[in-house]
LODRENDO-77738 format. One record per residue (C-alpha): x, y, z; residue number from 1; residue in one letter. Coordinates in nm, 2 decimals. Layout:
BEGIN
<u=X | v=Y | w=Z | i=NUM | aa=a>
...
***
This chain:
BEGIN
<u=4.29 | v=-1.21 | w=-4.00 | i=1 | aa=x>
<u=4.07 | v=-1.22 | w=-4.32 | i=2 | aa=x>
<u=3.90 | v=-1.53 | w=-4.18 | i=3 | aa=x>
<u=3.82 | v=-1.35 | w=-3.85 | i=4 | aa=x>
<u=3.69 | v=-1.05 | w=-4.04 | i=5 | aa=x>
<u=3.47 | v=-1.27 | w=-4.26 | i=6 | aa=x>
<u=3.32 | v=-1.44 | w=-3.95 | i=7 | aa=x>
<u=3.25 | v=-1.11 | w=-3.79 | i=8 | aa=x>
<u=3.08 | v=-0.98 | w=-4.11 | i=9 | aa=x>
<u=2.87 | v=-1.29 | w=-4.14 | i=10 | aa=x>
<u=2.77 | v=-1.27 | w=-3.78 | i=11 | aa=x>
<u=2.67 | v=-0.90 | w=-3.82 | i=12 | aa=x>
<u=2.47 | v=-0.97 | w=-4.14 | i=13 | aa=x>
<u=2.29 | v=-1.25 | w=-3.97 | i=14 | aa=x>
<u=2.21 | v=-1.04 | w=-3.67 | i=15 | aa=x>
<u=2.08 | v=-0.75 | w=-3.89 | i=16 | aa=x>
<u=1.86 | v=-1.00 | w=-4.09 | i=17 | aa=x>
<u=1.71 | v=-1.14 | w=-3.77 | i=18 | aa=x>
<u=1.65 | v=-0.78 | w=-3.64 | i=19 | aa=x>
<u=1.48 | v=-0.69 | w=-3.97 | i=20 | aa=x>
<u=1.25 | v=-0.99 | w=-3.95 | i=21 | aa=x>
<u=1.16 | v=-0.93 | w=-3.58 | i=22 | aa=x>
<u=0.83 | v=-0.75 | w=-3.54 | i=23 | aa=x>
<u=0.86 | v=-0.42 | w=-3.35 | i=24 | aa=x>
<u=0.60 | v=-0.39 | w=-3.07 | i=25 | aa=x>
<u=0.42 | v=-0.06 | w=-3.13 | i=26 | aa=x>
<u=0.32 | v=-0.06 | w=-2.76 | i=27 | aa=x>
<u=0.68 | v=-0.11 | w=-2.63 | i=28 | aa=x>
<u=0.70 | v=0.25 | w=-2.50 | i=29 | aa=x>
<u=0.38 | v=0.26 | w=-2.29 | i=30 | aa=x>
<u=0.44 | v=-0.10 | w=-2.17 | i=31 | aa=x>
<u=0.79 | v=0.00 | w=-2.05 | i=32 | aa=x>
<u=0.64 | v=0.31 | w=-1.87 | i=33 | aa=x>
<u=0.38 | v=0.10 | w=-1.70 | i=34 | aa=x>
<u=0.63 | v=-0.16 | w=-1.60 | i=35 | aa=x>
<u=0.82 | v=0.11 | w=-1.42 | i=36 | aa=x>
<u=0.51 | v=0.23 | w=-1.24 | i=37 | aa=x>
<u=0.48 | v=0.55 | w=-1.45 | i=38 | aa=x>
<u=0.10 | v=0.51 | w=-1.49 | i=39 | aa=x>
<u=0.02 | v=0.86 | w=-1.61 | i=40 | aa=x>
<u=0.31 | v=0.86 | w=-1.86 | i=41 | aa=x>
<u=0.19 | v=0.53 | w=-1.99 | i=42 | aa=x>
<u=-0.16 | v=0.66 | w=-2.03 | i=43 | aa=x>
<u=-0.03 | v=0.96 | w=-2.23 | i=44 | aa=x>
<u=0.18 | v=0.74 | w=-2.45 | i=45 | aa=x>
<u=-0.11 | v=0.50 | w=-2.53 | i=46 | aa=x>
<u=-0.35 | v=0.79 | w=-2.59 | i=47 | aa=x>
<u=-0.10 | v=0.93 | w=-2.86 | i=48 | aa=x>
<u=-0.08 | v=0.58 | w=-3.01 | i=49 | aa=x>
<u=-0.46 | v=0.54 | w=-3.03 | i=50 | aa=x>
<u=-0.50 | v=0.88 | w=-3.19 | i=51 | aa=x>
<u=-0.34 | v=0.73 | w=-3.50 | i=52 | aa=x>
<u=-0.45 | v=0.37 | w=-3.44 | i=53 | aa=x>
<u=-0.81 | v=0.41 | w=-3.32 | i=54 | aa=x>
<u=-0.90 | v=0.05 | w=-3.42 | i=55 | aa=x>
<u=-0.61 | v=-0.12 | w=-3.24 | i=56 | aa=x>
<u=-0.76 | v=-0.39 | w=-3.01 | i=57 | aa=x>
<u=-0.42 | v=-0.43 | w=-2.84 | i=58 | aa=x>
<u=-0.41 | v=-0.05 | w=-2.78 | i=59 | aa=x>
<u=-0.76 | v=-0.04 | w=-2.62 | i=60 | aa=x>
<u=-0.69 | v=-0.35 | w=-2.41 | i=61 | aa=x>
<u=-0.37 | v=-0.19 | w=-2.28 | i=62 | aa=x>
<u=-0.54 | v=0.13 | w=-2.20 | i=63 | aa=x>
<u=-0.80 | v=-0.08 | w=-2.01 | i=64 | aa=x>
<u=-0.52 | v=-0.22 | w=-1.80 | i=65 | aa=x>
<u=-0.38 | v=0.12 | w=-1.72 | i=66 | aa=x>
<u=-0.73 | v=0.23 | w=-1.61 | i=67 | aa=x>
<u=-0.75 | v=-0.08 | w=-1.39 | i=68 | aa=x>
<u=-0.42 | v=0.01 | w=-1.23 | i=69 | aa=x>
<u=-0.56 | v=0.35 | w=-1.16 | i=70 | aa=x>
<u=-0.87 | v=0.19 | w=-1.01 | i=71 | aa=x>
<u=-1.09 | v=0.35 | w=-1.28 | i=72 | aa=x>
<u=-1.29 | v=0.03 | w=-1.32 | i=73 | aa=x>
<u=-1.58 | v=0.16 | w=-1.53 | i=74 | aa=x>
<u=-1.35 | v=0.33 | w=-1.78 | i=75 | aa=x>
<u=-1.14 | v=0.01 | w=-1.79 | i=76 | aa=x>
<u=-1.44 | v=-0.20 | w=-1.88 | i=77 | aa=x>
<u=-1.54 | v=0.05 | w=-2.15 | i=78 | aa=x>
<u=-1.20 | v=0.01 | w=-2.31 | i=79 | aa=x>
<u=-1.23 | v=-0.37 | w=-2.29 | i=80 | aa=x>
<u=-1.56 | v=-0.35 | w=-2.47 | i=81 | aa=x>
<u=-1.40 | v=-0.14 | w=-2.75 | i=82 | aa=x>
<u=-1.10 | v=-0.38 | w=-2.77 | i=83 | aa=x>
<u=-1.33 | v=-0.68 | w=-2.80 | i=84 | aa=x>
<u=-1.46 | v=-0.55 | w=-3.13 | i=85 | aa=x>
<u=-1.11 | v=-0.64 | w=-3.27 | i=86 | aa=x>
<u=-1.03 | v=-0.96 | w=-3.10 | i=87 | aa=x>
<u=-1.13 | v=-1.18 | w=-2.80 | i=88 | aa=x>
<u=-0.95 | v=-1.12 | w=-2.47 | i=89 | aa=x>
<u=-0.67 | v=-1.34 | w=-2.36 | i=90 | aa=x>
<u=-0.68 | v=-1.53 | w=-2.02 | i=91 | aa=x>
<u=-0.48 | v=-1.24 | w=-1.86 | i=92 | aa=x>
<u=-0.73 | v=-0.99 | w=-2.00 | i=93 | aa=x>
<u=-1.02 | v=-1.19 | w=-1.87 | i=94 | aa=x>
<u=-0.85 | v=-1.17 | w=-1.53 | i=95 | aa=x>
<u=-0.83 | v=-0.79 | w=-1.54 | i=96 | aa=x>
<u=-1.19 | v=-0.76 | w=-1.65 | i=97 | aa=x>
<u=-1.28 | v=-0.98 | w=-1.35 | i=98 | aa=x>
<u=-1.07 | v=-0.76 | w=-1.13 | i=99 | aa=x>
<u=-1.25 | v=-0.45 | w=-1.25 | i=100 | aa=x>
<u=-1.57 | v=-0.60 | w=-1.13 | i=101 | aa=x>
<u=-1.41 | v=-0.68 | w=-0.79 | i=102 | aa=x>
<u=-1.32 | v=-0.31 | w=-0.76 | i=103 | aa=x>
<u=-1.69 | v=-0.23 | w=-0.83 | i=104 | aa=x>
<u=-1.80 | v=-0.48 | w=-0.57 | i=105 | aa=x>
<u=-1.98 | v=-0.70 | w=-0.83 | i=106 | aa=x>
<u=-1.86 | v=-1.04 | w=-0.73 | i=107 | aa=x>
<u=-2.11 | v=-1.23 | w=-0.94 | i=108 | aa=x>
<u=-1.96 | v=-1.08 | w=-1.26 | i=109 | aa=x>
<u=-1.61 | v=-1.11 | w=-1.12 | i=110 | aa=x>
<u=-1.68 | v=-1.49 | w=-1.07 | i=111 | aa=x>
<u=-1.80 | v=-1.52 | w=-1.43 | i=112 | aa=x>
<u=-1.48 | v=-1.36 | w=-1.58 | i=113 | aa=x>
<u=-1.23 | v=-1.53 | w=-1.35 | i=114 | aa=x>
<u=-1.40 | v=-1.86 | w=-1.45 | i=115 | aa=x>
<u=-1.34 | v=-1.76 | w=-1.81 | i=116 | aa=x>
<u=-0.97 | v=-1.69 | w=-1.73 | i=117 | aa=x>
<u=-0.93 | v=-2.04 | w=-1.57 | i=118 | aa=x>
<u=-1.10 | v=-2.20 | w=-1.87 | i=119 | aa=x>
<u=-0.86 | v=-2.02 | w=-2.11 | i=120 | aa=x>
<u=-0.55 | v=-2.10 | w=-1.90 | i=121 | aa=x>
<u=-0.63 | v=-2.37 | w=-1.65 | i=122 | aa=x>
<u=-0.26 | v=-2.42 | w=-1.56 | i=123 | aa=x>
<u=-0.23 | v=-2.06 | w=-1.42 | i=124 | aa=x>
<u=-0.25 | v=-2.09 | w=-1.04 | i=125 | aa=x>
<u=-0.32 | v=-1.71 | w=-0.98 | i=126 | aa=x>
<u=-0.65 | v=-1.73 | w=-1.17 | i=127 | aa=x>
<u=-0.77 | v=-2.01 | w=-0.94 | i=128 | aa=x>
<u=-0.66 | v=-1.81 | w=-0.64 | i=129 | aa=x>
<u=-0.85 | v=-1.50 | w=-0.75 | i=130 | aa=x>
<u=-1.15 | v=-1.71 | w=-0.83 | i=131 | aa=x>
<u=-1.13 | v=-1.85 | w=-0.48 | i=132 | aa=x>
<u=-1.11 | v=-1.50 | w=-0.33 | i=133 | aa=x>
<u=-1.41 | v=-1.40 | w=-0.53 | i=134 | aa=x>
<u=-1.62 | v=-1.70 | w=-0.42 | i=135 | aa=x>
<u=-1.52 | v=-1.63 | w=-0.06 | i=136 | aa=x>
<u=-1.66 | v=-1.28 | w=-0.11 | i=137 | aa=x>
<u=-1.98 | v=-1.43 | w=-0.26 | i=138 | aa=x>
<u=-2.02 | v=-1.65 | w=0.05 | i=139 | aa=x>
<u=-1.95 | v=-1.97 | w=-0.15 | i=140 | aa=x>
<u=-1.70 | v=-2.10 | w=0.10 | i=141 | aa=x>
<u=-1.68 | v=-2.46 | w=-0.01 | i=142 | aa=x>
<u=-1.63 | v=-2.36 | w=-0.37 | i=143 | aa=x>
<u=-1.36 | v=-2.12 | w=-0.25 | i=144 | aa=x>
<u=-1.18 | v=-2.40 | w=-0.07 | i=145 | aa=x>
<u=-1.19 | v=-2.60 | w=-0.40 | i=146 | aa=x>
<u=-1.05 | v=-2.31 | w=-0.60 | i=147 | aa=x>
<u=-0.77 | v=-2.25 | w=-0.35 | i=148 | aa=x>
<u=-0.68 | v=-2.62 | w=-0.35 | i=149 | aa=x>
<u=-0.67 | v=-2.62 | w=-0.73 | i=150 | aa=x>
<u=-0.43 | v=-2.32 | w=-0.71 | i=151 | aa=x>
<u=-0.21 | v=-2.51 | w=-0.46 | i=152 | aa=x>
<u=-0.20 | v=-2.82 | w=-0.69 | i=153 | aa=x>
<u=-0.06 | v=-2.60 | w=-0.96 | i=154 | aa=x>
<u=0.17 | v=-2.39 | w=-0.74 | i=155 | aa=x>
<u=0.28 | v=-2.58 | w=-0.43 | i=156 | aa=x>
<u=0.37 | v=-2.38 | w=-0.12 | i=157 | aa=x>
<u=0.15 | v=-2.09 | w=-0.24 | i=158 | aa=x>
<u=0.13 | v=-1.91 | w=0.09 | i=159 | aa=x>
<u=-0.16 | v=-1.67 | w=0.00 | i=160 | aa=x>
<u=-0.38 | v=-1.96 | w=-0.13 | i=161 | aa=x>
<u=-0.31 | v=-2.17 | w=0.18 | i=162 | aa=x>
<u=-0.39 | v=-1.88 | w=0.41 | i=163 | aa=x>
<u=-0.71 | v=-1.80 | w=0.23 | i=164 | aa=x>
<u=-0.81 | v=-2.17 | w=0.23 | i=165 | aa=x>
<u=-0.78 | v=-2.14 | w=0.61 | i=166 | aa=x>
<u=-1.01 | v=-1.84 | w=0.61 | i=167 | aa=x>
<u=-1.28 | v=-2.03 | w=0.42 | i=168 | aa=x>
<u=-1.24 | v=-2.34 | w=0.63 | i=169 | aa=x>
<u=-1.28 | v=-2.13 | w=0.94 | i=170 | aa=x>
<u=-1.61 | v=-1.98 | w=0.82 | i=171 | aa=x>
<u=-1.72 | v=-2.34 | w=0.75 | i=172 | aa=x>
<u=-1.65 | v=-2.41 | w=1.12 | i=173 | aa=x>
<u=-1.36 | v=-2.64 | w=1.03 | i=174 | aa=x>
<u=-1.15 | v=-2.47 | w=1.30 | i=175 | aa=x>
<u=-0.88 | v=-2.74 | w=1.33 | i=176 | aa=x>
<u=-0.83 | v=-2.76 | w=0.96 | i=177 | aa=x>
<u=-0.82 | v=-2.38 | w=0.94 | i=178 | aa=x>
<u=-0.55 | v=-2.36 | w=1.21 | i=179 | aa=x>
<u=-0.35 | v=-2.63 | w=1.02 | i=180 | aa=x>
<u=-0.38 | v=-2.43 | w=0.70 | i=181 | aa=x>
<u=-0.26 | v=-2.10 | w=0.87 | i=182 | aa=x>
<u=0.03 | v=-2.28 | w=1.04 | i=183 | aa=x>
<u=0.13 | v=-2.44 | w=0.71 | i=184 | aa=x>
<u=0.13 | v=-2.09 | w=0.54 | i=185 | aa=x>
<u=0.35 | v=-1.97 | w=0.83 | i=186 | aa=x>
<u=0.59 | v=-2.27 | w=0.80 | i=187 | aa=x>
<u=0.63 | v=-2.23 | w=0.43 | i=188 | aa=x>
<u=0.77 | v=-1.88 | w=0.48 | i=189 | aa=x>
<u=1.05 | v=-2.01 | w=0.69 | i=190 | aa=x>
<u=1.22 | v=-1.83 | w=0.98 | i=191 | aa=x>
<u=1.22 | v=-1.50 | w=0.79 | i=192 | aa=x>
<u=0.85 | v=-1.48 | w=0.72 | i=193 | aa=x>
<u=0.73 | v=-1.17 | w=0.53 | i=194 | aa=x>
<u=0.35 | v=-1.23 | w=0.50 | i=195 | aa=x>
<u=0.17 | v=-1.11 | w=0.81 | i=196 | aa=x>
<u=-0.17 | v=-1.25 | w=0.73 | i=197 | aa=x>
<u=-0.12 | v=-1.61 | w=0.83 | i=198 | aa=x>
<u=0.02 | v=-1.50 | w=1.17 | i=199 | aa=x>
<u=-0.27 | v=-1.26 | w=1.21 | i=200 | aa=x>
<u=-0.54 | v=-1.52 | w=1.11 | i=201 | aa=x>
<u=-0.40 | v=-1.79 | w=1.33 | i=202 | aa=x>
<u=-0.35 | v=-1.55 | w=1.62 | i=203 | aa=x>
<u=-0.71 | v=-1.43 | w=1.58 | i=204 | aa=x>
<u=-0.84 | v=-1.79 | w=1.57 | i=205 | aa=x>
<u=-0.65 | v=-1.88 | w=1.89 | i=206 | aa=x>
<u=-0.77 | v=-1.56 | w=2.06 | i=207 | aa=x>
<u=-1.13 | v=-1.68 | w=1.99 | i=208 | aa=x>
<u=-1.03 | v=-2.01 | w=2.16 | i=209 | aa=x>
<u=-0.88 | v=-1.82 | w=2.46 | i=210 | aa=x>
<u=-0.53 | v=-1.95 | w=2.39 | i=211 | aa=x>
<u=-0.39 | v=-1.62 | w=2.49 | i=212 | aa=x>
<u=-0.02 | v=-1.68 | w=2.51 | i=213 | aa=x>
<u=0.01 | v=-1.84 | w=2.16 | i=214 | aa=x>
<u=-0.23 | v=-1.57 | w=2.02 | i=215 | aa=x>
<u=-0.03 | v=-1.28 | w=2.16 | i=216 | aa=x>
<u=0.30 | v=-1.42 | w=2.02 | i=217 | aa=x>
<u=0.15 | v=-1.46 | w=1.67 | i=218 | aa=x>
<u=-0.02 | v=-1.12 | w=1.67 | i=219 | aa=x>
<u=0.31 | v=-0.96 | w=1.79 | i=220 | aa=x>
<u=0.48 | v=-1.12 | w=1.48 | i=221 | aa=x>
<u=0.20 | v=-0.99 | w=1.26 | i=222 | aa=x>
<u=0.24 | v=-0.63 | w=1.40 | i=223 | aa=x>
<u=0.62 | v=-0.66 | w=1.34 | i=224 | aa=x>
<u=0.56 | v=-0.76 | w=0.98 | i=225 | aa=x>
<u=0.29 | v=-0.50 | w=0.91 | i=226 | aa=x>
<u=0.34 | v=-0.22 | w=1.15 | i=227 | aa=x>
<u=0.13 | v=0.03 | w=0.95 | i=228 | aa=x>
<u=-0.18 | v=-0.20 | w=0.94 | i=229 | aa=x>
<u=-0.43 | v=-0.08 | w=1.21 | i=230 | aa=x>
<u=-0.61 | v=-0.42 | w=1.21 | i=231 | aa=x>
<u=-0.29 | v=-0.59 | w=1.34 | i=232 | aa=x>
<u=-0.26 | v=-0.34 | w=1.63 | i=233 | aa=x>
<u=-0.63 | v=-0.36 | w=1.71 | i=234 | aa=x>
<u=-0.63 | v=-0.74 | w=1.73 | i=235 | aa=x>
<u=-0.31 | v=-0.74 | w=1.95 | i=236 | aa=x>
<u=-0.48 | v=-0.48 | w=2.17 | i=237 | aa=x>
<u=-0.78 | v=-0.70 | w=2.21 | i=238 | aa=x>
<u=-0.55 | v=-0.99 | w=2.31 | i=239 | aa=x>
<u=-0.39 | v=-0.77 | w=2.57 | i=240 | aa=x>
<u=-0.73 | v=-0.68 | w=2.71 | i=241 | aa=x>
<u=-0.82 | v=-1.05 | w=2.75 | i=242 | aa=x>
<u=-0.48 | v=-1.10 | w=2.92 | i=243 | aa=x>
<u=-0.56 | v=-0.81 | w=3.16 | i=244 | aa=x>
<u=-0.26 | v=-0.60 | w=3.05 | i=245 | aa=x>
<u=-0.45 | v=-0.27 | w=2.99 | i=246 | aa=x>
<u=-0.14 | v=-0.05 | w=2.95 | i=247 | aa=x>
<u=-0.02 | v=-0.26 | w=2.65 | i=248 | aa=x>
<u=-0.37 | v=-0.28 | w=2.52 | i=249 | aa=x>
<u=-0.39 | v=0.10 | w=2.54 | i=250 | aa=x>
<u=-0.06 | v=0.14 | w=2.35 | i=251 | aa=x>
<u=-0.17 | v=-0.09 | w=2.06 | i=252 | aa=x>
<u=-0.52 | v=0.07 | w=2.03 | i=253 | aa=x>
<u=-0.38 | v=0.42 | w=2.03 | i=254 | aa=x>
<u=-0.15 | v=0.31 | w=1.75 | i=255 | aa=x>
<u=-0.44 | v=0.17 | w=1.56 | i=256 | aa=x>
<u=-0.64 | v=0.49 | w=1.60 | i=257 | aa=x>
<u=-0.34 | v=0.70 | w=1.49 | i=258 | aa=x>
<u=-0.31 | v=0.48 | w=1.18 | i=259 | aa=x>
<u=-0.69 | v=0.49 | w=1.10 | i=260 | aa=x>
<u=-0.84 | v=0.80 | w=1.27 | i=261 | aa=x>
<u=-1.16 | v=0.78 | w=1.07 | i=262 | aa=x>
<u=-1.25 | v=0.43 | w=1.19 | i=263 | aa=x>
<u=-1.52 | v=0.48 | w=1.45 | i=264 | aa=x>
<u=-1.49 | v=0.13 | w=1.60 | i=265 | aa=x>
<u=-1.13 | v=0.19 | w=1.70 | i=266 | aa=x>
<u=-1.22 | v=0.50 | w=1.90 | i=267 | aa=x>
<u=-1.49 | v=0.30 | w=2.07 | i=268 | aa=x>
<u=-1.24 | v=0.02 | w=2.17 | i=269 | aa=x>
<u=-0.99 | v=0.27 | w=2.29 | i=270 | aa=x>
<u=-1.26 | v=0.45 | w=2.49 | i=271 | aa=x>
<u=-1.34 | v=0.11 | w=2.66 | i=272 | aa=x>
<u=-0.98 | v=0.06 | w=2.75 | i=273 | aa=x>
<u=-0.96 | v=0.41 | w=2.90 | i=274 | aa=x>
<u=-1.28 | v=0.35 | w=3.10 | i=275 | aa=x>
<u=-1.14 | v=0.03 | w=3.24 | i=276 | aa=x>
<u=-0.84 | v=0.23 | w=3.37 | i=277 | aa=x>
<u=-1.07 | v=0.50 | w=3.51 | i=278 | aa=x>
<u=-0.94 | v=0.75 | w=3.26 | i=279 | aa=x>
<u=-1.29 | v=0.89 | w=3.23 | i=280 | aa=x>
<u=-1.21 | v=1.22 | w=3.04 | i=281 | aa=x>
<u=-1.01 | v=1.03 | w=2.78 | i=282 | aa=x>
<u=-1.28 | v=0.77 | w=2.75 | i=283 | aa=x>
<u=-1.55 | v=1.03 | w=2.71 | i=284 | aa=x>
<u=-1.36 | v=1.20 | w=2.43 | i=285 | aa=x>
<u=-1.31 | v=0.88 | w=2.24 | i=286 | aa=x>
<u=-1.68 | v=0.79 | w=2.27 | i=287 | aa=x>
<u=-1.77 | v=1.13 | w=2.14 | i=288 | aa=x>
<u=-1.54 | v=1.09 | w=1.84 | i=289 | aa=x>
<u=-1.69 | v=0.75 | w=1.77 | i=290 | aa=x>
<u=-2.04 | v=0.89 | w=1.78 | i=291 | aa=x>
<u=-1.95 | v=1.18 | w=1.55 | i=292 | aa=x>
<u=-1.78 | v=0.95 | w=1.30 | i=293 | aa=x>
<u=-2.06 | v=0.69 | w=1.31 | i=294 | aa=x>
<u=-2.32 | v=0.97 | w=1.24 | i=295 | aa=x>
<u=-2.14 | v=1.13 | w=0.95 | i=296 | aa=x>
<u=-2.01 | v=0.85 | w=0.73 | i=297 | aa=x>
<u=-1.95 | v=0.48 | w=0.70 | i=298 | aa=x>
<u=-1.63 | v=0.32 | w=0.59 | i=299 | aa=x>
<u=-1.60 | v=0.12 | w=0.27 | i=300 | aa=x>
<u=-1.33 | v=-0.12 | w=0.20 | i=301 | aa=x>
<u=-1.19 | v=-0.13 | w=-0.15 | i=302 | aa=x>
<u=-1.05 | v=-0.48 | w=-0.23 | i=303 | aa=x>
<u=-0.72 | v=-0.52 | w=-0.40 | i=304 | aa=x>
<u=-0.78 | v=-0.81 | w=-0.65 | i=305 | aa=x>
<u=-0.41 | v=-0.89 | w=-0.68 | i=306 | aa=x>
<u=-0.32 | v=-0.86 | w=-0.32 | i=307 | aa=x>
<u=-0.31 | v=-1.13 | w=-0.05 | i=308 | aa=x>
<u=-0.56 | v=-1.16 | w=0.22 | i=309 | aa=x>
***
């Protein structure tokens, strides 16, 4: 009994010694809040911390990440500038800086900072993937392919990288290779695929090549996986139009319009479908909505740097 007690006491003393020697992360609370998606609470916590630790580089870098999550890119970059007075960014922080520039639509600077991220951590596949996405946006399609291939060499069966490699190859008019890439990205998902983009991209490519039966099957799968994405319904609607099935085309385009009522082009396409079916009053109404939307504003896509495409 005494021996067991002695062992327990020694174990407890050892544990307390280790705990005493372990540094406490002063940002543990805001990090935990952000990890649970409580962005505003995390911002409040880091603001309180920085009031008493205004020169903390880690604090400013973390507030920069919070601002990025809130898509406040300019404020995020300002925090990174302040943090850089205390220490250089890590590879991950270079990646967030680059992503701020993506949000601002500045792909040249995004390229610069994603390149820094890959230089600091060349074994991290996600940085190569994001660099590839950026170069695709810049119109540097061959360089994008190279970046996606580097990501795939580090992370085999990387569905998003293979899918985006297909997009770049398609723009380079390497249609057969693009189709192979999209199919590979589909195959890697197995029978219970969850990423709609490869299905959508291969379906769209086959639609261009007038392979309607295969295109419709792929686009129906894309719609099943992403039922709230208007692009999926629009493309399936276009495929039904080419097949001559206007009732199904009408259904898909009406769904697309309901999901994105401020997109003028969708109203125009729906109007065309109504007109083909001699539904003239409905067609006239859709064309009027299209004209009104086109005359009052233009749409702007905000890219998600961490999301697949």
